[in-house]
VEXROLO-739930 format. One record per residue (C-alpha): residue number from 1; z, y, x. Coordinates in Angstrom, 3 decimals. Layout:
PT   i       pz       py       px
PT NUM        Z        Y        X
...
//
This chain:
PT   i       pz       py       px
PT   1   18.772   33.495 -112.768
PT   2   16.502   35.769 -110.799
PT   3   15.735   34.915 -107.187
PT   4   17.374   37.081 -104.537
PT   5   15.340   39.133 -102.178
PT   6   15.992   38.903  -98.512
PT   7   17.584   41.986  -97.087
PT   8   16.311   41.175  -93.488
PT   9   13.394   43.419  -92.562
PT  10   10.102   41.650  -91.976
PT  11    8.302   42.119  -88.685
PT  12    4.741   42.645  -89.705
PT  13    3.354   42.248  -86.174
PT  14    5.378   39.141  -85.154
PT  15    2.530   36.695  -85.384
PT  16    0.266   39.067  -83.462
PT  17    2.645   39.311  -80.449
PT  18    2.963   35.514  -79.841
PT  19   -0.551   34.991  -78.389
PT  20   -0.463   37.836  -75.849
PT  21    2.947   36.727  -74.627
PT  22    1.662   33.221  -74.122
PT  23   -1.379   34.480  -72.263
PT  24    0.757   36.627  -70.008
PT  25    2.998   33.676  -69.187
PT  26   -0.039   31.561  -68.307
PT  27   -1.473   34.310  -66.151
PT  28    1.763   34.709  -64.213
PT  29    1.931   30.945  -63.781
PT  30   -1.571   30.856  -62.373
PT  31   -0.766   33.673  -59.990
PT  32    2.155   31.645  -58.663
PT  33    0.604   28.160  -58.743
PT  34   -2.779   28.885  -57.120
PT  35   -1.318   30.116  -53.820
PT  36    1.160   27.243  -53.908
PT  37   -1.610   24.709  -54.361
PT  38   -3.663   26.410  -51.637
PT  39   -0.669   26.336  -49.307
PT  40   -0.003   22.699  -50.124
PT  41   -3.644   21.776  -49.512
PT  42   -3.688   23.656  -46.200
PT  43   -0.435   22.003  -45.201
PT  44   -1.807   18.576  -46.020
PT  45   -4.923   19.274  -43.982
PT  46   -2.789   20.542  -41.090
PT  47   -0.572   17.484  -41.286
PT  48   -3.625   15.233  -41.330
PT  49   -5.056   17.037  -38.270
PT  50   -1.723   16.791  -36.499
PT  51   -1.521   13.096  -37.324
PT  52   -5.041   12.556  -35.959
PT  53   -4.171   14.429  -32.760
PT  54   -1.027   12.343  -32.412
PT  55   -2.941    9.110  -32.923
PT  56   -5.509   10.260  -30.372
PT  57   -2.749   10.976  -27.854
PT  58   -1.182    7.597  -28.535
PT  59   -4.572    6.045  -27.784
PT  60   -4.899    8.021  -24.548
PT  61   -1.414    6.981  -23.455
PT  62   -2.226    3.368  -24.252
PT  63   -5.424    3.727  -22.227
PT  64   -3.426    5.021  -19.261
PT  65   -1.054    2.071  -19.504
PT  66   -4.042   -0.273  -19.625
PT  67   -5.581    1.389  -16.558
PT  68   -2.314    1.060  -14.631
PT  69   -2.116   -2.595  -15.614
PT  70   -5.678   -3.240  -14.399
PT  71   -5.010   -1.690  -10.993
PT  72   -1.693   -3.481  -10.589
PT  73   -2.542   -6.960  -11.915
PT  74   -6.312   -7.420  -11.569
PT  75   -7.006   -8.022   -7.834
PT  76  -10.790   -8.028   -8.254
PT  77  -10.758   -4.686  -10.080
PT  78   -8.372   -3.168   -7.560
PT  79  -10.553   -4.316   -4.674
PT  80  -13.530   -2.634   -6.361
PT  81  -11.579    0.624   -6.685
PT  82  -10.291    0.441   -3.093
PT  83  -13.817   -0.092   -1.782
PT  84  -14.932    3.390   -2.931
PT  85  -12.064    5.842   -2.292
PT  86  -12.213    9.176   -4.150
PT  87  -14.852    7.735   -6.518
PT  88  -13.879    7.132  -10.177
PT  89  -14.470    3.546  -11.294
PT  90  -14.757    2.703  -15.007
PT  91  -11.912    0.574  -16.331
PT  92  -13.435   -2.388  -18.155
PT  93  -13.506   -3.987  -20.612
PT  94  -13.205   -0.929  -22.867
PT  95  -10.275   -0.728  -25.268
PT  96   -9.886    0.767  -28.750
PT  97   -6.741    1.819  -30.593
PT  98   -6.281    3.747  -33.857
PT  99  -10.057    4.013  -34.105
PT 100  -10.200    5.797  -30.738
PT 101  -11.977    4.356  -27.687
PT 102  -10.980    6.490  -24.699
PT 103  -13.094    6.680  -21.570
PT 104  -10.986    5.287  -18.705
PT 105  -11.429    5.590  -14.928
PT 106   -9.365    4.657  -11.882
PT 107   -9.720    6.344   -8.486
PT 108   -8.274    5.305   -5.116
PT 109   -6.846    8.323   -3.308
PT 110   -6.828    8.848    0.448
PT 111   -3.152    9.046    1.341
PT 112   -3.168    7.846    4.927
PT 113   -4.940    8.908    8.093
PT 114   -4.653    8.886   11.871
PT 115   -2.971   11.421   14.144
PT 116   -3.564   11.584   17.896
PT 117   -0.289   11.631   19.835
PT 118    0.741   12.180   23.451
PT 119   -1.331   10.061   25.812
PT 120    0.194    7.094   27.609
PT 121    1.179    7.681   31.267
PT 122   -1.839    5.648   32.450
PT 123   -4.788    3.772   31.009
PT 124   -3.894    0.794   28.788
PT 125   -6.022   -2.255   29.561
PT 126   -6.109   -6.011   28.893
PT 127   -2.505   -7.196   28.669
PT 128   -1.229   -3.992   27.061
PT 129    1.262   -4.498   24.229
PT 130    3.371   -2.340   21.933
PT 131    6.664   -2.960   20.086
PT 132    9.238   -0.934   18.195
PT 133   12.690   -0.991   19.759
PT 134   14.786    0.654   17.079
PT 135   15.908    4.231   16.567
PT 136   13.636    6.795   18.174
PT 137   11.759    4.521   20.549
PT 138    8.725    2.306   20.964
PT 139    8.023    0.331   24.131
PT 140    4.733   -0.602   25.783
PT 141    3.287   -2.703   28.549
PT 142    0.335   -1.078   30.281
PT 143   -1.430   -4.362   31.044
PT 144   -2.844   -5.765   34.307
PT 145    0.208   -4.527   36.228
PT 146    3.989   -4.260   35.824
PT 147    4.201   -0.764   34.261
PT 148    6.531   -0.546   31.257
PT 149    6.971    2.597   29.174
PT 150    9.116    4.051   26.414
PT 151    7.815    6.448   23.756
PT 152   10.060    8.924   21.928
PT 153    9.010    9.443   18.316
PT 154   10.898   12.713   17.924
PT 155    9.813   14.082   21.284
PT 156    6.226   12.748   21.191
PT 157    6.634   11.924   24.872
PT 158    6.507    8.960   27.238
PT 159    8.936    7.901   29.971
PT 160    8.774    5.191   32.635
PT 161   11.170    2.269   32.351
PT 162   11.972   -0.650   34.659
PT 163    8.877   -2.560   35.733
PT 164    8.332   -6.007   34.270
PT 165    9.101   -8.923   36.661
PT 166    5.364   -9.422   37.388
PT 167    1.948   -8.076   36.475
PT 168    0.873   -8.830   32.901
PT 169   -2.562   -9.975   31.758
PT 170   -4.558  -10.918   28.680
PT 171   -2.283  -12.511   26.089
PT 172    0.764  -10.453   27.095
PT 173    2.867   -9.705   24.024
PT 174    6.134   -8.089   22.899
PT 175    8.581   -8.808   20.058
PT 176   11.778   -6.894   19.206
PT 177   14.782   -8.837   17.905
PT 178   16.078   -5.980   15.745
PT 179   18.930   -5.366   18.187
PT 180   19.182   -4.814   21.940
PT 181   16.358   -7.000   23.226
PT 182   12.584   -7.200   23.443
PT 183   10.945  -10.530   24.320
PT 184    7.699  -10.743   26.273
PT 185    4.883  -13.104   27.189
PT 186    3.450  -12.308   30.606
PT 187    0.015  -13.646   29.640
PT 188   -2.745  -13.716   32.205
PT 189   -2.895  -17.553   32.206
PT 190    0.815  -17.819   33.054
PT 191    3.829  -19.448   31.358
PT 192    6.280  -16.651   32.201
PT 193    8.545  -15.449   29.380
PT 194   11.021  -12.574   29.736
PT 195   13.653  -10.559   27.913
PT 196   14.090   -6.800   28.263
PT 197   17.479   -5.187   27.623
PT 198   16.994   -1.866   25.862
PT 199   20.442   -0.425   26.676
PT 200   20.474   -1.905   30.184
PT 201   16.837   -1.083   31.068
PT 202   16.591   -4.428   32.826
PT 203   14.614   -7.681   32.649
PT 204   15.743  -11.317   32.550
PT 205   13.519  -14.322   33.257
PT 206   13.850  -16.948   30.504
PT 207   12.644  -20.520   30.027
PT 208    8.871  -20.573   30.542
PT 209    6.474  -21.211   27.667
PT 210    5.313  -24.850   27.258
PT 211    1.823  -23.969   28.556
PT 212   -0.084  -21.035   29.987
PT 213   -0.712  -18.073   27.696
PT 214   -3.939  -16.109   27.694
PT 215   -6.339  -14.309   25.294
PT 216   -4.860  -14.321   21.782
PT 217   -1.253  -14.776   22.886
PT 218    1.122  -13.102   20.423
PT 219    4.836  -13.014   19.534
PT 220    6.992  -12.335   16.473
PT 221   10.761  -12.558   15.983
PT 222   12.740  -13.964   13.039
PT 223   16.350  -15.071   12.648
PT 224   17.308  -16.091   16.177
PT 225   13.876  -17.437   17.085
PT 226   10.768  -16.038   18.759
PT 227    7.501  -17.521   17.473
PT 228    4.445  -17.529   19.685
PT 229    0.710  -18.126   19.547
PT 230   -0.495  -19.505   22.856
PT 231   -4.071  -18.332   22.475
PT 232   -6.336  -19.475   25.300
PT 233   -8.684  -21.183   22.836
PT 234   -6.000  -23.587   21.618
PT 235   -4.111  -24.233   18.335
PT 236   -0.699  -24.341   20.073
PT 237    2.135  -22.637   18.232
PT 238    5.710  -22.608   19.494
PT 239    9.215  -21.487   18.633
PT 240   11.749  -20.237   21.178
PT 241   15.474  -20.595   20.465
PT 242   17.390  -17.566   21.654
PT 243   20.672  -19.468   21.610
PT 244   19.294  -22.502   23.443
PT 245   16.845  -20.730   25.784
PT 246   14.367  -23.466   24.946
PT 247   10.962  -23.954   23.386
PT 248    9.780  -26.364   20.686
PT 249    6.324  -27.099   19.335
PT 250    5.589  -26.163   15.747
PT 251    2.636  -27.063   13.517
PT 252   -0.700  -26.273   15.131
PT 253   -2.702  -23.398   13.724
PT 254   -5.625  -24.407   11.454
PT 255   -8.078  -23.697   14.304
PT 256   -8.093  -22.596   17.939
PT 257   -6.837  -19.075   18.629
PT 258   -8.477  -16.823   21.212
PT 259   -9.080  -13.151   21.984
PT 260   -8.030  -10.998   19.009
PT 261   -5.430  -13.520   17.870
PT 262   -2.341  -11.829   16.467
PT 263    0.946  -12.698   14.762
PT 264    3.333  -10.622   12.617
PT 265    6.515  -11.420   10.693
PT 266    6.610  -10.221    7.061
PT 267   10.053  -11.360    5.959
PT 268   11.201  -14.286    3.785
PT 269   10.264  -16.853    6.467
PT 270    6.591  -15.839    6.290
PT 271    4.275  -14.885    9.154
PT 272    0.632  -13.773    9.107
PT 273   -1.903  -14.467   11.817
PT 274   -5.414  -13.559   12.895
PT 275   -7.344  -16.303   14.612
PT 276   -9.528  -13.877   16.581
PT 277  -12.180  -15.590   18.694
PT 278  -14.862  -13.524   16.942
PT 279  -14.039  -15.102   13.560
PT 280  -12.746  -13.774   10.241
PT 281  -10.000  -16.402    9.836
PT 282   -6.623  -15.222    8.569
PT 283   -3.606  -17.428    7.891
PT 284   -0.035  -17.511    6.604
PT 285    2.744  -19.547    8.194
PT 286    6.005  -20.590    6.518
PT 287    8.761  -21.296    9.040
PT 288   10.814  -23.369    6.574
PT 289    8.046  -25.800    5.664
PT 290    6.402  -25.465    9.099
PT 291    3.037  -25.215    7.387
PT 292   -0.046  -23.027    7.518
PT 293   -2.133  -21.697    4.608
PT 294   -5.685  -20.392    4.898
PT 295   -6.025  -16.965    3.234
PT 296   -8.817  -14.533    2.364
PT 297  -10.885  -13.746    5.429
PT 298  -10.766  -10.377    7.161
PT 299  -13.865   -8.252    6.309
PT 300  -15.414   -8.618    9.782
PT 301  -14.781  -10.815   12.802
PT 302  -11.716   -9.982   14.912
PT 303  -11.938  -10.168   18.668
PT 304  -10.306   -8.665   21.762
PT 305   -8.004   -5.843   20.648
PT 306   -7.299   -7.429   17.280
PT 307   -3.734   -6.719   16.146
PT 308   -1.433   -6.872   13.102
PT 309    1.438   -4.767   11.775
PT 310    3.648   -5.092    8.706
PT 311    5.480   -1.970    7.438
PT 312    7.002   -3.711    4.426
PT 313    5.826   -3.894    0.822
PT 314    2.497   -5.381   -0.162
PT 315    0.347   -4.661    2.877
PT 316   -0.394   -6.047    6.325
PT 317   -2.513   -3.764    8.541
PT 318   -5.014   -4.917   11.147
PT 319   -7.101   -3.688   14.045
PT 320  -10.370   -5.572   14.137
PT 321  -10.844   -4.757   17.835
PT 322  -14.135   -5.894   19.386
PT 323  -15.003   -2.338   20.480
PT 324  -15.047   -1.044   16.876
PT 325  -13.097    1.548   14.881
PT 326  -12.473   -0.838   11.970
PT 327   -8.982   -0.816   10.484
PT 328   -8.102   -2.941    7.475
PT 329   -5.349   -3.420    4.906
PT 330   -4.450   -6.817    3.424
PT 331   -2.760   -7.085    0.022
PT 332   -0.225   -9.911    0.003
PT 333   -0.052  -10.015   -3.784
PT 334   -3.801   -9.843   -4.271
PT 335   -4.786  -11.982   -1.246
PT 336   -7.523   -9.452   -0.588
PT 337   -8.650   -7.059    2.130
PT 338   -9.765   -3.429    1.945
PT 339  -11.089   -1.052    4.584
PT 340   -8.627    1.653    5.592
PT 341   -9.195    4.812    7.668
PT 342  -11.259    4.136   10.760
PT 343   -9.495    4.711   14.060
PT 344  -10.188    7.865   16.127
PT 345  -11.838    5.730   18.822
PT 346  -13.047    2.197   19.427
PT 347  -10.392   -0.477   20.026
PT 348  -10.861   -3.172   22.662
PT 349   -8.761   -5.224   25.122
PT 350   -5.192   -3.907   25.068
PT 351   -5.327   -2.732   21.465
PT 352   -1.927   -3.157   19.830
PT 353   -0.012   -2.090   16.702
PT 354    3.689   -1.579   15.923
PT 355    5.546   -0.310   12.891
PT 356    8.488    2.063   13.330
PT 357   10.899    2.783   10.487
PT 358    9.426    5.354    8.122
PT 359    5.857    5.877    7.005
PT 360    4.080    5.277   10.298
PT 361    2.269    2.572   12.224
PT 362    1.585    3.285   15.898
PT 363   -1.384    2.025   17.861
PT 364   -2.579    1.667   21.443
PT 365   -6.327    1.943   21.701
PT 366   -6.570   -0.108   24.889
PT 367  -10.154   -0.157   26.175
PT 368   -9.032    1.314   29.541
PT 369   -7.935    4.531   27.861
PT 370   -4.716    6.520   27.390
PT 371   -5.230    7.048   23.662
PT 372   -2.208    6.571   21.428
PT 373   -2.278    7.151   17.672
PT 374   -0.133    7.212   14.568
PT 375   -1.258    6.050   11.149
PT 376    0.355    7.275    7.946
PT 377    1.010    4.116    5.991
PT 378    2.367    5.339    2.671
PT 379    1.768    2.967   -0.250
PT 380   -1.661    3.268   -1.905
PT 381   -2.039    5.888   -4.625
PT 382   -4.376    5.917   -7.589
PT 383   -5.407    8.378  -10.284
PT 384   -5.923    7.029  -13.798
PT 385   -7.801    9.274  -16.277
PT 386   -8.209    8.771  -20.045
PT 387  -10.483   11.037  -22.119
PT 388  -11.169   11.188  -25.873
PT 389  -11.933   13.885  -28.457
PT 390  -11.766   16.760  -26.018
PT 391   -8.376   15.687  -24.689
PT 392   -7.611   14.356  -21.209
PT 393   -4.586   12.572  -19.783
PT 394   -4.339   12.179  -16.008
PT 395   -1.717   10.087  -14.245
PT 396   -1.134    9.582  -10.519
PT 397    0.663    6.402   -9.454
PT 398    1.851    4.778   -6.255
PT 399    1.991    1.005   -5.806
PT 400    4.349   -0.565   -3.289
PT 401    4.602   -4.327   -3.539
PT 402    5.521   -5.073   -7.139
PT 403    6.792   -1.547   -7.826
PT 404    4.624    1.022   -9.619
PT 405    5.867    4.617   -9.409
PT 406    4.430    7.358  -11.641
PT 407    4.155   10.476   -9.482
PT 408    2.999   12.763  -12.286
PT 409    1.595   12.657  -15.819
PT 410   -0.566   15.522  -17.094
PT 411   -1.921   16.074  -20.644
PT 412   -4.652   18.617  -21.384
//
């Protein structure tokens, strides 16, 4: 049987077309793949750069947190920063995170300052004293006579009030009870003790102090009692019972108190005191345990005109007195002192401080002058800066007691 021929026509060029078609397919594939690979490579590089930038920012943020921690919890470092306001101080030891070691600095900012207010009606001299009386008013003894004045915060003006029962002298002091009364030592080597009625504008003679009060006499009120330093180069410390109209001795101060002695109540049964007497001694008293504790010394010796004020939070403020402009701030948490803004004039006999609700501490200059000032006592503020790889993060914080507030956070 003969083989059959195929009737399907043969494509003579079939084998010749296969190679070009394959080449064309490869060419089109390359055209599509090359840009895709390029795009993928660029994307990977961009992602890597973005990741590096993110890691760098994480490191800067961590550096900021570290700087805040150093200022808040390292008293020695904070004291170093406070000592040079407006000057960046390197945060050490250096830290490293994600292979980045940011440069860190902390700067103390000037947030306070003194303002000169309306002058007192007459010159304040030895025996002058100042106390807040609630609301819009502060009250002041002129010293060396019976003049007694009231200052209006809102009106920035003074008015005469009822004279004290007798002339006051060195060691005269005032203490407000948080209500209607202000208690007063007469001072001047006398035992007289009085109470002033704010609403009644009148004085009442109370049980006399256990001994004469003179240079360094000071008062502070807490929970139904008035506490008093006798001064007069003695360690005597007393407590007056408002309910009983009677005095009782408390634990003696660690050393004799004299001119520049001062006492202030800081809450939670705790008082702070300057010894004065041209010394740097500074103490804390606990009224529950009836015990004294010796604290970090004031930067320079306190003498006549020394005074204390407590506006709340972490700081106690102090006039040094002794015919100087020195004004200091004590950190309760850090048990450390720092210089604050110097006063507009020298402070001497009759210098006194009082805190009124708000951001202000008020001060009599004394020194036979009519000067009266206000100090802005907002909590300390700091600027923390972290720099690395051309990027900078700047944070401004405020520290009040144990509370740290971030005021702003800037990334550049």
